[in-house]
C-alpha positions as CSV (number, residue, x, y, z in Angstrom):
1,X,-38.8,-12.1,-6.2
2,X,-35.5,-13.9,-6.0
3,X,-34.8,-17.5,-5.5
4,X,-32.2,-18.4,-2.9
5,X,-29.5,-19.0,-5.5
6,X,-30.0,-15.6,-7.1
7,X,-30.2,-14.0,-3.6
8,X,-26.9,-15.6,-2.8
9,X,-25.2,-14.4,-6.0
10,X,-26.7,-10.9,-5.6
11,X,-25.5,-10.4,-2.0
12,X,-22.4,-12.6,-2.0
13,X,-23.9,-14.5,1.0
14,X,-23.6,-18.4,0.8
15,X,-26.9,-20.3,0.6
16,X,-26.3,-22.1,3.9
17,X,-25.6,-18.8,5.6
18,X,-28.9,-17.4,4.3
19,X,-30.7,-20.4,5.8
20,X,-28.8,-20.0,9.0
21,X,-29.8,-16.3,9.3
22,X,-33.4,-17.4,8.7
23,X,-33.1,-20.0,11.6
24,X,-31.7,-17.3,13.9
25,X,-34.5,-14.9,13.0
26,X,-32.2,-12.3,11.5
27,X,-33.8,-12.7,8.1
28,X,-37.6,-13.3,7.8
29,X,-38.8,-16.6,6.5
30,X,-39.4,-16.2,2.8
31,X,-42.5,-16.9,0.8
32,X,-42.4,-20.5,-0.6
33,X,-43.7,-21.7,-4.0
34,X,-46.0,-24.7,-4.2
35,X,-42.9,-26.7,-4.8
36,X,-41.3,-25.5,-1.6
37,X,-38.7,-23.1,-3.2
38,X,-37.9,-20.0,-1.3
39,X,-38.7,-16.6,-2.9
40,X,-37.3,-13.4,-1.4
41,X,-38.6,-9.9,-1.9
42,X,-36.6,-6.7,-2.2
43,X,-37.0,-5.9,1.5
44,X,-35.5,-9.3,2.5
45,X,-32.7,-8.7,-0.1
46,X,-31.9,-5.3,1.4
47,X,-32.0,-6.7,5.0
48,X,-29.6,-9.5,4.0
49,X,-27.2,-7.0,2.3
50,X,-27.3,-5.0,5.6
51,X,-26.4,-8.2,7.6
52,X,-23.6,-9.2,5.2
53,X,-22.1,-5.7,5.4
54,X,-22.3,-5.6,9.2
55,X,-20.7,-9.0,9.4
56,X,-17.9,-8.0,7.0
57,X,-17.2,-5.1,9.4
58,X,-16.7,-7.5,12.2
59,X,-20.0,-7.1,14.1
60,X,-21.1,-10.2,16.0
61,X,-24.5,-11.8,15.2
62,X,-25.9,-10.2,18.4
63,X,-24.5,-6.8,17.5
64,X,-25.8,-7.2,14.0
65,X,-29.2,-8.0,15.4
66,X,-29.0,-4.8,17.5
67,X,-28.1,-2.7,14.5
68,X,-31.0,-4.1,12.6
69,X,-33.2,-3.2,15.6
70,X,-31.8,0.4,15.4
71,X,-32.6,0.6,11.7
72,X,-36.3,-0.2,12.5
73,X,-36.8,1.9,15.6
74,X,-37.6,5.6,15.3
75,X,-37.3,6.2,19.0
76,X,-33.6,5.3,19.3
77,X,-30.8,7.7,18.7
78,X,-27.9,7.7,16.2
79,X,-25.7,7.8,19.3
80,X,-26.8,4.1,19.9
81,X,-25.4,3.2,16.5
82,X,-22.2,5.2,17.2
83,X,-21.7,3.4,20.5
84,X,-21.9,0.0,18.7
85,X,-19.4,1.1,16.1
86,X,-17.0,2.5,18.7
87,X,-17.2,-0.7,20.7
88,X,-16.6,-2.7,17.6
89,X,-13.5,-0.6,16.8
90,X,-12.2,-1.3,20.3
91,X,-12.7,-5.0,19.9
92,X,-10.9,-5.0,16.6
93,X,-8.0,-3.1,18.1
94,X,-7.7,-5.7,20.8
95,X,-7.8,-8.5,18.2
96,X,-5.0,-6.7,16.2
97,X,-2.9,-6.5,19.3
98,X,-3.4,-10.2,19.9
99,X,-2.6,-11.1,16.3
100,X,0.6,-9.0,16.5
101,X,1.7,-10.9,19.6
102,X,0.9,-14.2,17.8
103,X,2.9,-13.1,14.8
104,X,5.9,-12.1,17.0
105,X,5.8,-15.5,18.7
106,X,5.6,-17.4,15.4
107,X,8.5,-15.4,14.0
108,X,10.6,-16.3,17.1
109,X,9.7,-19.9,16.7
110,X,10.7,-19.8,13.0
111,X,13.9,-18.0,13.8
112,X,14.9,-20.5,16.5
113,X,14.4,-23.3,14.1
114,X,16.4,-21.7,11.3
115,X,19.3,-21.1,13.7
116,X,19.5,-24.4,15.6
117,X,17.9,-27.2,13.8
118,X,17.2,-26.6,10.1
119,X,18.1,-30.2,9.1
120,X,16.7,-32.0,12.2
121,X,14.0,-34.6,12.0
122,X,10.5,-33.3,12.9
123,X,10.4,-34.8,16.4
124,X,13.6,-33.0,17.3
125,X,12.5,-29.7,15.9
126,X,12.7,-26.7,18.2
127,X,9.2,-25.6,17.0
128,X,7.7,-28.9,18.0
129,X,9.5,-28.8,21.3
130,X,8.4,-25.3,22.1
131,X,4.7,-26.1,21.3
132,X,4.9,-29.3,23.5
133,X,6.2,-27.4,26.6
């Protein structure tokens, strides 16, 4: 049995996040000592490690819940997990595209400032002007 601090260190998951996952029902409520301290068993530790890994790979809380469901359901197919992964890859690709567009816009803003107003006062800056309009 692990206390919440040790579970946090073992899994790399912050204590508040562990409590949050409990409130959401992603992680079962732990056994409590007479003093009210949480104690987690190996099954809960493994489940939390699964959740942490899924979140690190960009799965939403809802998709993580679905993956957990798949891990506990003998009637569902591996194709269900594959579909979740492929959908997540598509979402990540879309985010990458959006981030690249943001980077391009920011570089253009910085370039404009370097060329026209490097010594201007902040209110006269081309960056501030571009963001305001």
